[in-house]
N, CA, C and O atoms as CSV, one atom per row, in Angstrom:
chain,resi,resn,atom,element,x,y,z
A,1,MET,N,N,-8.099,16.206,-10.628
A,1,MET,CA,C,-8.531,14.968,-11.888
A,1,MET,C,C,-8.749,13.553,-11.317
A,1,MET,O,O,-8.448,13.177,-10.184
A,2,ASN,N,N,-9.435,12.699,-12.488
A,2,ASN,CA,C,-10.368,11.154,-12.277
A,2,ASN,C,C,-9.997,10.557,-13.493
A,2,ASN,O,O,-10.160,10.920,-14.658
A,3,LEU,N,N,-9.462,9.560,-12.988
A,3,LEU,CA,C,-9.175,8.864,-13.535
A,3,LEU,C,C,-9.634,7.108,-13.331
A,3,LEU,O,O,-9.928,6.541,-12.278
A,4,SER,N,N,-9.584,6.671,-14.393
A,4,SER,CA,C,-10.355,5.203,-15.147
A,4,SER,C,C,-9.933,4.291,-14.743
A,4,SER,O,O,-9.057,3.914,-15.521
A,5,VAL,N,N,-10.103,3.124,-13.275
A,5,VAL,CA,C,-9.309,2.120,-13.188
A,5,VAL,C,C,-10.453,1.052,-13.376
A,5,VAL,O,O,-11.577,1.367,-12.986
A,6,ASP,N,N,-10.245,-0.248,-13.971
A,6,ASP,CA,C,-10.585,-1.414,-14.466
A,6,ASP,C,C,-9.892,-2.463,-13.349
A,6,ASP,O,O,-8.744,-2.536,-12.910
A,7,ILE,N,N,-10.921,-3.120,-13.132
A,7,ILE,CA,C,-10.562,-3.571,-11.328
A,7,ILE,C,C,-11.257,-5.485,-12.080
A,7,ILE,O,O,-12.357,-5.943,-12.389
A,8,CYS,N,N,-10.027,-5.927,-12.060
A,8,CYS,CA,C,-10.616,-7.828,-11.864
A,8,CYS,C,C,-9.770,-8.321,-10.403
A,8,CYS,O,O,-8.588,-8.432,-10.079
A,9,LEU,N,N,-11.120,-8.541,-9.738
A,9,LEU,CA,C,-10.739,-9.277,-8.827
A,9,LEU,C,C,-10.139,-10.947,-9.064
A,9,LEU,O,O,-9.961,-11.520,-10.139
A,10,ARG,N,N,-9.913,-11.467,-7.685
A,10,ARG,CA,C,-8.685,-13.188,-8.532
A,10,ARG,C,C,-10.357,-14.294,-8.000
A,10,ARG,O,O,-10.968,-14.687,-7.006
A,11,GLY,N,N,-10.377,-14.323,-9.101
A,11,GLY,CA,C,-11.582,-15.635,-8.512
A,11,GLY,C,C,-12.858,-14.927,-9.375
A,11,GLY,O,O,-13.879,-15.602,-9.511
A,12,ASP,N,N,-12.787,-13.289,-10.075
A,12,ASP,CA,C,-14.396,-12.665,-10.335
A,12,ASP,C,C,-14.192,-13.135,-11.955
A,12,ASP,O,O,-13.153,-13.194,-12.612
A,13,ASP,N,N,-15.228,-13.366,-12.241
A,13,ASP,CA,C,-14.679,-13.488,-14.045
A,13,ASP,C,C,-15.228,-12.521,-15.124
A,13,ASP,O,O,-15.609,-12.745,-16.272
A,14,PHE,N,N,-15.159,-11.486,-14.474
A,14,PHE,CA,C,-15.154,-9.775,-14.672
A,14,PHE,C,C,-14.793,-8.352,-14.598
A,14,PHE,O,O,-14.097,-8.416,-13.584
A,15,ALA,N,N,-14.770,-7.418,-14.855
A,15,ALA,CA,C,-14.144,-5.806,-14.753
A,15,ALA,C,C,-15.384,-5.526,-14.335
A,15,ALA,O,O,-16.464,-6.115,-14.367
A,16,THR,N,N,-14.886,-4.220,-13.828
A,16,THR,CA,C,-15.397,-2.992,-13.112
A,16,THR,C,C,-14.658,-1.872,-12.999
A,16,THR,O,O,-13.630,-1.702,-12.342
A,17,THR,N,N,-15.165,-1.229,-13.585
A,17,THR,CA,C,-14.386,0.248,-13.387
A,17,THR,C,C,-14.057,1.255,-11.986
A,17,THR,O,O,-14.892,1.007,-11.115
A,18,GLU,N,N,-13.558,1.788,-11.769
A,18,GLU,CA,C,-13.717,2.698,-10.435
A,18,GLU,C,C,-12.841,3.796,-10.988
A,18,GLU,O,O,-12.321,3.736,-12.102
A,19,SER,N,N,-12.733,4.623,-10.295
A,19,SER,CA,C,-12.811,6.356,-11.125
A,19,SER,C,C,-12.394,6.402,-9.098
A,19,SER,O,O,-13.005,6.102,-8.072
A,20,ILE,N,N,-10.385,7.223,-9.606
A,20,ILE,CA,C,-10.052,7.492,-8.302
A,20,ILE,C,C,-9.954,8.748,-8.785
A,20,ILE,O,O,-10.442,9.257,-9.794
A,21,GLU,N,N,-8.861,9.432,-7.444
A,21,GLU,CA,C,-8.152,10.799,-8.010
A,21,GLU,C,C,-7.006,10.905,-8.106
A,21,GLU,O,O,-6.117,10.268,-7.540
A,22,GLY,N,N,-6.941,11.866,-8.964
A,22,GLY,CA,C,-6.001,11.139,-9.765
A,22,GLY,C,C,-5.029,12.293,-9.280
A,22,GLY,O,O,-5.301,12.683,-8.145
A,23,PRO,N,N,-3.548,13.166,-10.116
A,23,PRO,CA,C,-2.926,14.284,-9.164
A,23,PRO,C,C,-3.036,15.626,-10.180
A,23,PRO,O,O,-2.637,15.962,-11.295
A,24,PRO,N,N,-3.529,15.964,-9.498
A,24,PRO,CA,C,-3.590,17.293,-10.954
A,24,PRO,C,C,-2.458,17.879,-11.826
A,24,PRO,O,O,-1.275,17.966,-11.498
A,25,GLY,N,N,-2.990,18.245,-12.934
A,25,GLY,CA,C,-2.001,18.498,-14.098
A,25,GLY,C,C,-1.813,17.213,-15.460
A,25,GLY,O,O,-2.076,16.037,-15.712
A,26,PRO,N,N,-1.535,17.740,-15.711
A,26,PRO,CA,C,-1.691,16.221,-17.520
A,26,PRO,C,C,-0.750,15.535,-16.788
A,26,PRO,O,O,-0.319,16.041,-15.752
A,27,PRO,N,N,-0.366,14.466,-17.165
A,27,PRO,CA,C,0.650,13.136,-17.247
A,27,PRO,C,C,2.521,13.527,-17.540
A,27,PRO,O,O,3.412,13.208,-16.753
A,28,ALA,N,N,2.650,14.002,-18.382
A,28,ALA,CA,C,3.135,14.655,-18.848
A,28,ALA,C,C,4.482,15.236,-17.854
A,28,ALA,O,O,5.696,15.033,-17.903
A,29,LYS,N,N,3.477,16.165,-16.825
A,29,LYS,CA,C,4.291,17.144,-15.753
A,29,LYS,C,C,4.110,16.639,-14.210
A,29,LYS,O,O,3.949,17.423,-13.275
A,30,TRP,N,N,4.174,14.786,-14.033
A,30,TRP,CA,C,4.019,14.202,-13.142
A,30,TRP,C,C,5.227,14.221,-12.218
A,30,TRP,O,O,6.355,14.399,-12.677
A,31,THR,N,N,5.089,14.108,-11.421
A,31,THR,CA,C,6.547,14.025,-10.235
A,31,THR,C,C,6.176,12.223,-9.582
A,31,THR,O,O,5.175,11.524,-9.743
A,32,ASP,N,N,7.321,11.989,-8.919
A,32,ASP,CA,C,7.252,10.578,-8.443
A,32,ASP,C,C,5.968,11.007,-7.879
A,32,ASP,O,O,4.991,10.650,-8.537
A,33,LEU,N,N,5.688,11.830,-6.593
A,33,LEU,CA,C,4.952,11.975,-6.084
A,33,LEU,C,C,3.516,11.465,-6.435
A,33,LEU,O,O,2.771,10.866,-5.660
A,34,ASP,N,N,3.227,11.832,-7.853
A,34,ASP,CA,C,2.227,11.782,-8.482
A,34,ASP,C,C,1.922,10.261,-8.965
A,34,ASP,O,O,0.877,9.646,-9.178
A,35,VAL,N,N,2.971,10.009,-9.024
A,35,VAL,CA,C,2.939,8.218,-9.293
A,35,VAL,C,C,2.349,7.342,-8.888
A,35,VAL,O,O,1.577,6.571,-9.458
A,36,ARG,N,N,2.957,7.459,-6.993
A,36,ARG,CA,C,2.702,7.160,-6.162
A,36,ARG,C,C,1.201,7.596,-5.615
A,36,ARG,O,O,0.626,7.040,-4.679
A,37,GLN,N,N,0.851,8.348,-6.139
A,37,GLN,CA,C,-0.514,9.039,-5.678
A,37,GLN,C,C,-1.413,7.588,-6.414
A,37,GLN,O,O,-2.254,6.796,-5.988
A,38,VAL,N,N,-0.755,7.773,-7.605
A,38,VAL,CA,C,-1.740,7.154,-8.745
A,38,VAL,C,C,-1.923,4.675,-8.667
A,38,VAL,O,O,-2.771,3.830,-8.955
A,39,LEU,N,N,-0.482,4.712,-8.092
A,39,LEU,CA,C,-0.535,3.543,-7.764
A,39,LEU,C,C,-1.306,3.191,-6.511
A,39,LEU,O,O,-1.988,2.174,-6.640
A,40,GLU,N,N,-1.366,3.805,-5.287
A,40,GLU,CA,C,-1.877,3.565,-4.260
A,40,GLU,C,C,-3.744,3.957,-4.203
A,40,GLU,O,O,-4.767,3.509,-3.686
A,41,GLY,N,N,-3.248,5.225,-5.224
A,41,GLY,CA,C,-4.969,5.002,-5.626
A,41,GLY,C,C,-5.622,3.851,-6.391
A,41,GLY,O,O,-6.826,3.631,-6.522
A,42,MET,N,N,-4.763,3.282,-6.787
A,42,MET,CA,C,-5.225,1.676,-7.858
A,42,MET,C,C,-5.718,0.386,-6.893
A,42,MET,O,O,-6.762,-0.259,-6.996
A,43,LEU,N,N,-4.537,0.209,-5.845
A,43,LEU,CA,C,-4.839,-0.207,-4.795
A,43,LEU,C,C,-5.856,-0.639,-3.987
A,43,LEU,O,O,-6.309,-1.720,-3.609
A,44,ARG,N,N,-6.112,0.707,-3.811
A,44,ARG,CA,C,-6.848,1.428,-2.695
A,44,ARG,C,C,-7.852,0.849,-3.172
A,44,ARG,O,O,-8.441,-0.096,-2.647
A,45,ALA,N,N,-8.205,1.548,-4.539
A,45,ALA,CA,C,-9.502,0.797,-5.068
A,45,ALA,C,C,-10.119,-0.336,-5.241
A,45,ALA,O,O,-11.324,-0.583,-5.290
A,46,MET,N,N,-8.762,-1.331,-5.374
A,46,MET,CA,C,-9.145,-2.425,-5.212
A,46,MET,C,C,-9.410,-3.256,-4.503
A,46,MET,O,O,-9.805,-4.380,-4.814
A,47,ASP,N,N,-9.212,-2.778,-3.314
A,47,ASP,CA,C,-8.704,-2.760,-1.436
A,47,ASP,C,C,-10.611,-2.787,-1.303
A,47,ASP,O,O,-11.299,-3.715,-0.877
A,48,ARG,N,N,-11.017,-1.602,-1.767
A,48,ARG,CA,C,-13.012,-1.309,-1.843
A,48,ARG,C,C,-13.664,-1.742,-2.265
A,48,ARG,O,O,-14.863,-1.620,-2.015
A,49,ARG,N,N,-13.089,-2.574,-3.251
A,49,ARG,CA,C,-13.996,-3.170,-4.420
A,49,ARG,C,C,-13.937,-4.721,-3.829
A,49,ARG,O,O,-14.796,-5.416,-4.371
A,50,LYS,N,N,-13.067,-5.498,-2.767
A,50,LYS,CA,C,-13.253,-6.172,-2.638
A,50,LYS,C,C,-13.641,-6.174,-1.160
A,50,LYS,O,O,-14.212,-7.213,-0.828
A,51,ARG,N,N,-13.486,-5.333,-0.255
A,51,ARG,CA,C,-14.124,-4.704,0.821
A,51,ARG,C,C,-14.678,-3.907,1.395
A,51,ARG,O,O,-14.367,-3.170,2.330
A,52,PRO,N,N,-16.152,-4.147,0.420
A,52,PRO,CA,C,-17.077,-2.146,0.335
A,52,PRO,C,C,-17.295,-2.401,1.728
A,52,PRO,O,O,-17.372,-3.357,2.500
A,53,GLY,N,N,-17.364,-1.162,1.728
A,53,GLY,CA,C,-18.535,-0.387,2.916
A,53,GLY,C,C,-17.079,-0.173,4.762
A,53,GLY,O,O,-17.233,0.502,5.779
A,54,GLU,N,N,-16.017,-1.009,4.386
A,54,GLU,CA,C,-15.307,-0.827,5.480
A,54,GLU,C,C,-14.083,-0.168,5.263
A,54,GLU,O,O,-13.370,-0.361,4.278
A,55,PRO,N,N,-13.846,0.592,6.164
A,55,PRO,CA,C,-12.695,1.509,6.237
A,55,PRO,C,C,-11.201,0.672,5.513
A,55,PRO,O,O,-10.770,-0.481,5.495
A,56,ASP,N,N,-10.799,1.912,5.013
A,56,ASP,CA,C,-9.532,2.067,4.043
A,56,ASP,C,C,-8.785,1.720,4.656
A,56,ASP,O,O,-9.051,1.908,5.843
A,57,ARG,N,N,-7.665,1.146,4.441
A,57,ARG,CA,C,-6.117,-0.004,5.354
A,57,ARG,C,C,-5.523,0.765,4.689
A,57,ARG,O,O,-5.893,1.326,3.658
A,58,ALA,N,N,-4.148,0.876,5.475
A,58,ALA,CA,C,-2.286,1.155,5.400
A,58,ALA,C,C,-2.446,0.702,3.506
A,58,ALA,O,O,-2.981,-0.348,3.151
A,59,ILE,N,N,-2.125,1.272,2.956
A,59,ILE,CA,C,-0.760,1.377,1.417
A,59,ILE,C,C,0.130,0.925,0.855
A,59,ILE,O,O,0.559,1.395,-0.198
A,60,SER,N,N,0.793,-0.493,1.668
A,60,SER,CA,C,2.467,-0.750,0.831
A,60,SER,C,C,2.614,-0.971,-0.326
A,60,SER,O,O,1.907,-1.903,-0.710
A,61,LEU,N,N,3.456,-0.362,-1.358
A,61,LEU,CA,C,3.459,-0.449,-2.589
A,61,LEU,C,C,5.047,-1.828,-2.246
A,61,LEU,O,O,6.270,-1.699,-2.297
A,62,ARG,N,N,4.313,-2.769,-1.988
A,62,ARG,CA,C,5.738,-3.711,-2.245
A,62,ARG,C,C,4.412,-5.409,-2.722
A,62,ARG,O,O,3.196,-5.573,-2.618
A,63,GLY,N,N,5.506,-6.233,-3.192
A,63,GLY,CA,C,5.318,-7.134,-4.223
A,63,GLY,C,C,4.253,-7.127,-5.101
A,63,GLY,O,O,3.547,-8.131,-5.009
A,64,LEU,N,N,3.972,-6.454,-5.779
A,64,LEU,CA,C,3.231,-5.748,-6.612
A,64,LEU,C,C,3.903,-5.979,-8.227
A,64,LEU,O,O,5.040,-5.580,-8.479
A,65,SER,N,N,3.350,-6.424,-8.895
A,65,SER,CA,C,4.076,-6.894,-10.651
A,65,SER,C,C,3.843,-5.539,-11.122
A,65,SER,O,O,2.640,-5.297,-11.027
A,66,TRP,N,N,4.417,-4.675,-11.533
A,66,TRP,CA,C,3.354,-3.772,-12.834
A,66,TRP,C,C,4.091,-4.388,-14.137
A,66,TRP,O,O,4.828,-5.367,-14.256
A,67,ILE,N,N,3.591,-3.407,-15.099
A,67,ILE,CA,C,3.677,-2.807,-16.417
A,67,ILE,C,C,3.481,-1.678,-16.754
A,67,ILE,O,O,2.607,-1.069,-16.138
A,68,VAL,N,N,4.269,-0.932,-17.927
A,68,VAL,CA,C,3.478,0.119,-18.529
A,68,VAL,C,C,3.812,-0.310,-19.716
A,68,VAL,O,O,4.882,-0.790,-20.089
A,69,ASN,N,N,2.601,-0.063,-20.440
A,69,ASN,CA,C,1.728,-0.241,-22.083
A,69,ASN,C,C,0.977,0.481,-23.161
A,69,ASN,O,O,0.076,1.305,-23.009
A,70,PRO,N,N,1.481,0.050,-24.234
A,70,PRO,CA,C,1.425,0.998,-24.979
A,70,PRO,C,C,-0.466,0.621,-24.679
A,70,PRO,O,O,-0.929,-0.349,-24.079
A,71,TYR,N,N,-1.365,1.987,-25.464
A,71,TYR,CA,C,-2.143,2.002,-25.605
A,71,TYR,C,C,-3.064,1.694,-27.115
A,71,TYR,O,O,-2.458,2.319,-27.986
A,72,ASP,N,N,-3.988,1.151,-27.594
A,72,ASP,CA,C,-4.131,1.125,-28.626
A,72,ASP,C,C,-4.685,2.858,-29.346
A,72,ASP,O,O,-4.548,2.969,-30.565
A,73,GLU,N,N,-4.994,3.514,-28.935
A,73,GLU,CA,C,-5.338,4.689,-29.405
A,73,GLU,C,C,-4.575,5.814,-28.645
A,73,GLU,O,O,-5.214,6.728,-28.124
A,74,GLY,N,N,-3.189,5.760,-28.573
A,74,GLY,CA,C,-2.494,6.210,-27.775
A,74,GLY,C,C,-2.206,6.548,-26.534
A,74,GLY,O,O,-3.023,6.871,-25.672
A,75,GLY,N,N,-0.978,6.476,-26.417
A,75,GLY,CA,C,-0.986,6.672,-24.661
A,75,GLY,C,C,-0.116,5.654,-23.904
A,75,GLY,O,O,0.718,5.075,-24.600
A,76,VAL,N,N,-0.150,5.442,-23.038
A,76,VAL,CA,C,0.427,4.396,-22.099
A,76,VAL,C,C,-0.530,3.897,-20.896
A,76,VAL,O,O,-1.187,4.803,-20.382
A,77,VAL,N,N,-0.685,2.795,-20.444
A,77,VAL,CA,C,-1.816,2.965,-19.428
A,77,VAL,C,C,-1.009,1.347,-18.253
A,77,VAL,O,O,-0.544,0.284,-18.663
A,78,ILE,N,N,-1.191,1.954,-16.512
A,78,ILE,CA,C,0.025,1.085,-16.393
A,78,ILE,C,C,-1.114,-0.176,-15.516
A,78,ILE,O,O,-2.016,0.134,-14.738
A,79,ALA,N,N,-0.697,-1.717,-15.968
A,79,ALA,CA,C,-0.853,-2.217,-15.128
A,79,ALA,C,C,-0.259,-2.824,-13.977
A,79,ALA,O,O,0.959,-2.990,-13.908
A,80,ILE,N,N,-1.082,-3.179,-13.031
A,80,ILE,CA,C,-0.933,-4.177,-11.658
A,80,ILE,C,C,-0.751,-5.248,-11.580
A,80,ILE,O,O,-0.932,-5.808,-12.661
A,81,GLU,N,N,-0.417,-5.988,-10.683
A,81,GLU,CA,C,-1.415,-7.396,-10.131
A,81,GLU,C,C,-0.985,-7.945,-9.266
A,81,GLU,O,O,0.063,-8.585,-9.338
A,82,ILE,N,N,-1.641,-7.838,-8.299
A,82,ILE,CA,C,-1.328,-9.048,-6.580
A,82,ILE,C,C,-2.545,-9.699,-5.989
A,82,ILE,O,O,-3.696,-9.599,-6.415
A,83,THR,N,N,-2.186,-10.287,-5.089
A,83,THR,CA,C,-2.685,-11.546,-5.203
A,83,THR,C,C,-4.118,-11.548,-5.504
A,83,THR,O,O,-4.822,-12.234,-6.245
A,84,LEU,N,N,-4.430,-10.163,-4.370
A,84,LEU,CA,C,-5.866,-9.952,-4.805
A,84,LEU,C,C,-6.797,-9.804,-6.108
A,84,LEU,O,O,-8.027,-9.864,-6.085
A,85,GLY,N,N,-5.815,-9.554,-7.509
A,85,GLY,CA,C,-6.220,-9.091,-8.660
A,85,GLY,C,C,-5.428,-8.544,-9.148
A,85,GLY,O,O,-4.238,-8.562,-8.834
A,86,ALA,N,N,-5.979,-7.886,-10.104
A,86,ALA,CA,C,-5.344,-6.777,-11.265
A,86,ALA,C,C,-5.868,-5.788,-11.933
A,86,ALA,O,O,-6.886,-5.997,-12.593
A,87,ALA,N,N,-5.328,-4.627,-11.897
A,87,ALA,CA,C,-6.453,-3.092,-12.160
A,87,ALA,C,C,-5.253,-2.762,-12.814
A,87,ALA,O,O,-4.105,-3.122,-12.553
A,88,VAL,N,N,-5.941,-1.575,-14.245
A,88,VAL,CA,C,-5.413,-1.054,-15.182
A,88,VAL,C,C,-6.034,0.001,-15.397
A,88,VAL,O,O,-7.247,0.127,-15.567
A,89,ALA,N,N,-4.863,1.158,-15.398
A,89,ALA,CA,C,-5.172,2.547,-14.956
A,89,ALA,C,C,-4.883,3.299,-16.661
A,89,ALA,O,O,-4.002,2.699,-17.276
A,90,GLY,N,N,-5.282,4.045,-17.138
A,90,GLY,CA,C,-4.751,4.838,-17.859
A,90,GLY,C,C,-6.174,4.822,-19.633
A,90,GLY,O,O,-6.962,3.926,-19.935
A,91,PRO,N,N,-5.986,5.833,-20.172
A,91,PRO,CA,C,-4.566,6.062,-21.326
A,91,PRO,C,C,-4.044,7.339,-20.429
A,91,PRO,O,O,-4.857,8.069,-19.862
A,92,PHE,N,N,-2.720,7.538,-20.350
A,92,PHE,CA,C,-1.803,9.014,-19.711
A,92,PHE,C,C,-1.236,9.067,-20.853
A,92,PHE,O,O,-0.874,7.976,-21.294
A,93,ASP,N,N,-1.012,10.086,-21.564
A,93,ASP,CA,C,0.116,10.530,-22.377
A,93,ASP,C,C,1.508,11.296,-21.885
A,93,ASP,O,O,1.927,12.432,-22.105
A,94,ILE,N,N,1.968,10.337,-21.230
A,94,ILE,CA,C,3.280,10.200,-20.750
A,94,ILE,C,C,4.435,9.447,-22.052
A,94,ILE,O,O,3.945,8.680,-22.882
A,95,GLU,N,N,5.468,9.672,-22.074
A,95,GLU,CA,C,6.708,8.627,-22.473
A,95,GLU,C,C,6.574,7.474,-21.177
A,95,GLU,O,O,6.890,7.530,-19.989
A,96,LYS,N,N,5.937,6.397,-22.043
A,96,LYS,CA,C,6.396,4.794,-21.548
A,96,LYS,C,C,7.557,5.615,-20.618
A,96,LYS,O,O,7.380,6.356,-19.650
A,97,SER,N,N,8.438,5.321,-21.088
A,97,SER,CA,C,10.302,4.996,-20.365
A,97,SER,C,C,10.377,5.869,-18.970
A,97,SER,O,O,11.030,5.607,-17.960
A,98,ALA,N,N,9.273,7.289,-19.293
A,98,ALA,CA,C,9.655,8.019,-17.986
A,98,ALA,C,C,8.513,7.697,-17.338
A,98,ALA,O,O,8.441,8.202,-16.218
A,99,LEU,N,N,7.380,6.868,-17.740
A,99,LEU,CA,C,6.532,6.429,-16.173
A,99,LEU,C,C,7.426,5.325,-15.402
A,99,LEU,O,O,7.794,5.426,-14.232
A,100,GLU,N,N,7.667,4.400,-16.158
A,100,GLU,CA,C,8.368,3.271,-16.132
A,100,GLU,C,C,9.839,4.136,-15.095
A,100,GLU,O,O,9.921,3.674,-13.957
A,101,ALA,N,N,10.723,5.084,-15.378
A,101,ALA,CA,C,11.571,5.257,-14.496
A,101,ALA,C,C,11.016,5.730,-13.164
A,101,ALA,O,O,11.597,5.764,-12.079
A,102,MET,N,N,9.666,6.120,-13.491
A,102,MET,CA,C,8.791,6.858,-12.090
A,102,MET,C,C,8.285,6.293,-10.931
A,102,MET,O,O,8.213,6.753,-9.792
A,103,ILE,N,N,7.769,4.666,-11.634
A,103,ILE,CA,C,7.367,3.639,-11.032
A,103,ILE,C,C,8.511,3.336,-10.442
A,103,ILE,O,O,8.527,3.214,-9.217
A,104,THR,N,N,9.743,3.148,-11.246
A,104,THR,CA,C,11.069,2.173,-10.229
A,104,THR,C,C,10.836,2.466,-9.259
A,104,THR,O,O,10.406,1.740,-8.363
A,105,ARG,N,N,11.043,3.488,-9.218
A,105,ARG,CA,C,11.573,5.010,-8.474
A,105,ARG,C,C,10.792,4.439,-7.404
A,105,ARG,O,O,11.017,3.518,-6.619
A,106,VAL,N,N,9.570,5.415,-7.616
A,106,VAL,CA,C,8.369,4.681,-6.373
A,106,VAL,C,C,9.158,3.793,-5.580
A,106,VAL,O,O,9.710,3.976,-4.495
A,107,LEU,N,N,9.104,2.752,-6.362
A,107,LEU,CA,C,8.167,1.157,-5.647
A,107,LEU,C,C,10.134,0.797,-5.182
A,107,LEU,O,O,10.139,-0.210,-4.475
A,108,ALA,N,N,11.843,1.415,-5.430
A,108,ALA,CA,C,12.348,1.188,-4.587
A,108,ALA,C,C,12.544,0.976,-2.934
A,108,ALA,O,O,12.412,1.871,-2.099
A,109,PRO,N,N,12.855,-0.277,-2.689
A,109,PRO,CA,C,12.884,0.118,-1.542
A,109,PRO,C,C,13.719,1.197,-0.458
A,109,PRO,O,O,14.877,1.555,-0.672
A,110,VAL,N,N,12.750,1.731,0.976
A,110,VAL,CA,C,13.935,2.435,1.922
A,110,VAL,C,C,14.983,2.320,1.827
A,110,VAL,O,O,15.082,1.504,0.910
A,111,PRO,N,N,16.313,2.665,2.260
A,111,PRO,CA,C,17.630,1.867,2.939
A,111,PRO,C,C,16.882,2.211,4.115
A,111,PRO,O,O,15.867,2.909,4.108
A,112,GLY,N,N,17.390,1.725,5.069
A,112,GLY,CA,C,17.531,1.611,6.288
A,112,GLY,C,C,18.446,1.570,7.132
A,112,GLY,O,O,19.431,1.250,6.467
A,113,PRO,N,N,18.894,1.741,8.638
A,113,PRO,CA,C,19.639,1.200,9.171
A,113,PRO,C,C,20.402,0.014,9.090
A,113,PRO,O,O,19.685,-0.959,9.324
A,114,ALA,N,N,21.748,-0.334,8.815
A,114,ALA,CA,C,22.257,-1.422,8.709
A,114,ALA,C,C,21.632,-2.642,10.105
A,114,ALA,O,O,21.059,-2.263,11.127
A,115,SER,N,N,21.739,-3.132,9.986
A,115,SER,CA,C,21.216,-4.058,10.707
A,115,SER,C,C,22.571,-5.148,11.823
A,115,SER,O,O,23.417,-5.884,11.316
A,116,SER,N,N,22.438,-4.987,12.907
A,116,SER,CA,C,23.542,-5.973,13.371
A,116,SER,C,C,22.854,-7.345,13.918
A,116,SER,O,O,23.536,-8.025,14.685
A,117,THR,N,N,21.527,-7.804,13.569
A,117,THR,CA,C,20.977,-9.084,13.574
A,117,THR,C,C,21.823,-9.933,12.335
A,117,THR,O,O,22.175,-9.654,11.189
A,118,VAL,N,N,21.956,-11.278,13.345
A,118,VAL,CA,C,22.312,-12.304,11.539
A,118,VAL,C,C,21.636,-12.998,12.161
A,118,VAL,O,O,21.782,-13.322,13.339
A,119,HIS,N,N,20.272,-13.503,10.940
A,119,HIS,CA,C,19.726,-14.714,10.783
A,119,HIS,C,C,19.719,-16.327,9.709
A,119,HIS,O,O,18.962,-17.255,9.994
């Protein structure tokens, strides 16, 4: 399933629409892994727009602002913003609260071993 992502890079006065590969199946059946794929795809599309023709870089789901908003014609959209710019994907036919919960889990810090270093 291909998803449309509207991208506006910082410093540009226009937006472009990119297509990213999305998870199979309807959004109402998405899992946390599917939502991770969508968020990473949105960030990768922004990076490709900024650096056309260059190899893909690793994606880190940290340091981004996000919101799930209702769409006027039905469904919801995911909007993210980073220093590079902003991207909006959707609309998706899924409950707003369910999508918000999945994004919250996907972006939660992964607990690691305790550090003995004192800073």
